[in-house]
N, C-alpha and C positions, 0 to 999 in steps of 0.2 A: 504906933505899928513899924515906925521908922527904924526906931533903936534895935528891934528884932532883925530887919534886914541888915543892918548895919553889923550887928553881932554875927551874923552869918558870914558876911564878907571877911570880918576880922578873924572867925575862925579857920576859914579857907586859908587866909593868906599866912597864917601862922601855920598851918598844915603844909602848904607848898614850900615855904622857907623851911620848916624842919626837915621835910623831905630831901629837899637840895642839900642841907647841911649835913644830913646822915648819911646821904650818897657820898657827897664830898669825903668825909670822915673815914668811911669805909673802903673807897676807891683809893685814897692815900695811904692808907693803914696806919694811920693816928692812933697811936696806943698810949693815951695818957688818962689819969683818973678822970679828968673833966670832960673827955670826950666820950667817956665809958658813961658818966653820969648824965651827958648829954643824949645819950643814945637811950637810956633806960627811961629817963624823962620823957623823950619823944615817943616810946612806946606805950608809956602810960598814957600821954596825951592821945594816942590813936585810938587806944582803948575806950578812954572818956567820950573822944569825938564819935568813935561808930556807935558807942550807947546812945549818945545824944542824936544823932542821927535816926537811930531805930526807933527812938522815942517819938520824933517828929513825924515819921513816915507813920507810926501808929495813930498818933493824934489826929493827921490829916486825914488817915483813911476813914477814920469814923465819922467825917464830915461827908464823904462820898455816898452817893446812893446805890444800889445794889448793881445796877446795869453798869457802872463806873468801875465798880471793883471786880465784877464779872469780866469785864474786858481786860483789866491789868493782869487779874489772875491768868487768863488766856493768853497775853501776851509773856508772861512770866514761864508758862509752862512751854509754850512754843520756841521761846529762846533756850530753856533749859534742856529740852530734847534736841534742839539743833546743835548747841554749843557742846553736848556731852557726847553725841554721836562725832563730831568732829574731832574731838579730843579722843575718842576711842578710834578713829581711824587713823589718826597722826600717830596715836601710840603704837597702833599695831604696824604700820608700815615703818616707824622711822626707831622705835625702841624695841622691839620684838619682845615686850615683857606684858606681863599680866596687867590688867588694871586691877587698882585698889579702890576703897571707899572713899580715900582721901583725894582720888583723882577728880573727883566730881565738886570739890570746894571751889574752885575758880570758875565755872559754869554756873554754878548756883550763885555766886556773888555777882558775877556779870550779868545774869538774868535778872537777877533782883534789882541791880543798879539800874537796868534798862527800862523796866517796868515800871520803877518806884521812884526816879529820880527827882521828878519835878515835886513830889511830895517831901522830898528833905529839906524846905525850906518854911519859914513862916509866911503866911498869907494873910492879906487883909480879909476881914469877915465880910460877906457880902451882904 
């Protein structure tokens, strides 16, 4: 089981390093073919890392009992409603524009992360 934990650490370190390098490339406006290939590779890595995280959450959620799942869903719904309301209010006061469906993506992702973050890693079997 130790190799799974180190795999999560390695993937997280690669994610952090890639984020820093991509931010640096974009901030400094480096326009070379190597930087373009790096950013495309980083986007592919983000997609695969996201799918891997979703797989881990689903695999670890199957091990929970119904009461724990219900608590997590309640936490998810509470955070999603709160963050969506905050997003709506801030959009109303500062942008003065209408809300779109795509504006709910950030509250959805953040609330999902807050409710299910600890399930995104391999755990020892009890």
